[in-house]
C-alpha positions as CSV (number, residue, x, y, z in Angstrom):
1,M,-131.1,227.4,-68.7
2,P,-133.4,226.0,-66.1
3,V,-136.0,227.9,-64.1
4,A,-136.9,226.9,-60.6
5,P,-140.2,225.0,-60.4
6,D,-143.3,226.5,-58.8
7,Y,-142.8,224.9,-55.4
8,M,-139.4,226.5,-55.1
9,R,-140.7,229.8,-56.3
10,K,-143.4,229.7,-53.6
11,A,-140.9,228.8,-50.9
12,A,-138.6,231.7,-51.9
13,R,-141.5,234.1,-51.9
14,K,-142.7,232.8,-48.5
15,G,-139.2,233.3,-47.1
16,L,-139.0,236.9,-48.5
17,E,-142.5,237.8,-47.2
18,I,-141.9,236.4,-43.7
19,R,-138.5,238.1,-43.5
20,Q,-140.0,241.5,-44.5
21,D,-142.4,241.3,-41.5
22,L,-139.7,240.5,-38.9
23,P,-137.9,243.1,-36.9
24,P,-134.3,243.7,-38.2
25,S,-132.8,241.8,-35.4
26,R,-134.7,238.6,-36.4
27,Q,-134.3,238.9,-40.1
28,Y,-132.4,236.1,-41.9
29,G,-130.5,235.9,-45.2
30,T,-127.3,237.3,-46.5
31,R,-127.1,239.6,-49.5
32,V,-126.3,236.5,-51.6
33,G,-129.3,234.6,-50.1
34,L,-131.6,237.5,-50.8
35,A,-130.4,237.8,-54.3
36,R,-130.9,234.1,-54.8
37,A,-134.4,234.2,-53.4
38,N,-135.3,237.0,-55.8
39,Q,-133.9,235.1,-58.7
40,I,-135.9,232.0,-57.7
41,A,-139.1,233.8,-56.9
42,N,-139.0,235.8,-60.2
43,G,-138.5,232.7,-62.3
44,D,-135.1,233.8,-63.6
45,N,-132.9,231.4,-65.6
46,L,-130.4,229.8,-63.3
47,S,-126.9,229.1,-64.7
48,L,-124.9,226.0,-64.0
49,R,-122.6,228.1,-61.8
50,T,-125.6,229.3,-59.8
51,L,-127.0,225.8,-59.4
52,V,-123.6,224.6,-58.1
53,R,-123.6,227.4,-55.5
54,M,-127.2,226.6,-54.6
55,R,-126.3,222.9,-54.1
56,S,-123.3,223.9,-51.9
57,Y,-125.4,226.1,-49.7
58,L,-128.3,223.7,-49.4
59,I,-126.0,220.9,-48.4
60,R,-124.2,223.0,-45.8
61,A,-127.5,224.4,-44.3
62,R,-129.5,221.2,-44.5
63,E,-128.7,219.9,-41.0
64,N,-129.5,223.3,-39.4
65,Y,-132.8,223.4,-41.2
66,R,-133.7,219.8,-40.1
67,T,-132.7,220.5,-36.5
68,A,-134.9,223.6,-36.4
69,R,-137.8,221.8,-38.1
70,D,-137.6,218.8,-35.7
71,K,-137.8,221.2,-32.8
72,G,-141.1,222.5,-34.2
73,L,-139.8,225.9,-35.3
74,T,-141.0,227.8,-38.3
75,A,-139.6,230.6,-40.5
76,E,-141.1,233.1,-38.2
77,N,-138.9,232.0,-35.3
78,S,-136.0,230.2,-36.9
79,K,-133.4,231.9,-39.1
80,A,-132.2,228.5,-40.3
81,I,-135.7,227.7,-41.7
82,G,-136.2,231.1,-43.1
83,A,-132.8,231.1,-44.9
84,Y,-133.4,227.7,-46.3
85,L,-136.7,228.9,-47.7
86,L,-134.9,231.7,-49.5
87,W,-132.9,229.2,-51.4
88,G,-136.0,227.3,-52.6
89,G,-136.9,225.2,-49.5
90,P,-136.4,221.5,-48.6
91,R,-137.0,220.2,-52.1
92,A,-134.5,222.5,-53.8
93,L,-131.5,220.3,-53.3
94,S,-132.8,217.3,-55.2
95,W,-134.0,219.6,-58.0
96,A,-130.6,221.4,-58.2
97,N,-128.8,218.1,-58.3
98,D,-131.0,216.9,-61.2
99,Q,-130.5,220.1,-63.1
100,I,-126.7,220.0,-62.6
101,K,-126.6,216.4,-64.0
102,K,-128.6,217.5,-67.1
103,L,-126.4,220.5,-67.8
104,Q,-123.2,218.6,-67.4
105,K,-124.1,216.0,-70.0
């Protein structure tokens, strides 16, 4: 089973670290998002089912991430950016797609 590459692990760690320093009212991430971030950051094996769920989230959240980024926001002041980091960051979608293709062969 695949393990997230270093750039995704760093993004997830960054998202978790920033979130921890924010007041509760500004924290981002659902229980599922936090669990996923910990899986990615820890270098856990990711199943096909997990990868499909990751792809689904990343596709849904991509536009919110891009809109916030284009406004010059960061994970410190945008829940959309912070949550996207938890799931591996902007490069995670292409990686997840590649891994899904490999596993479905």
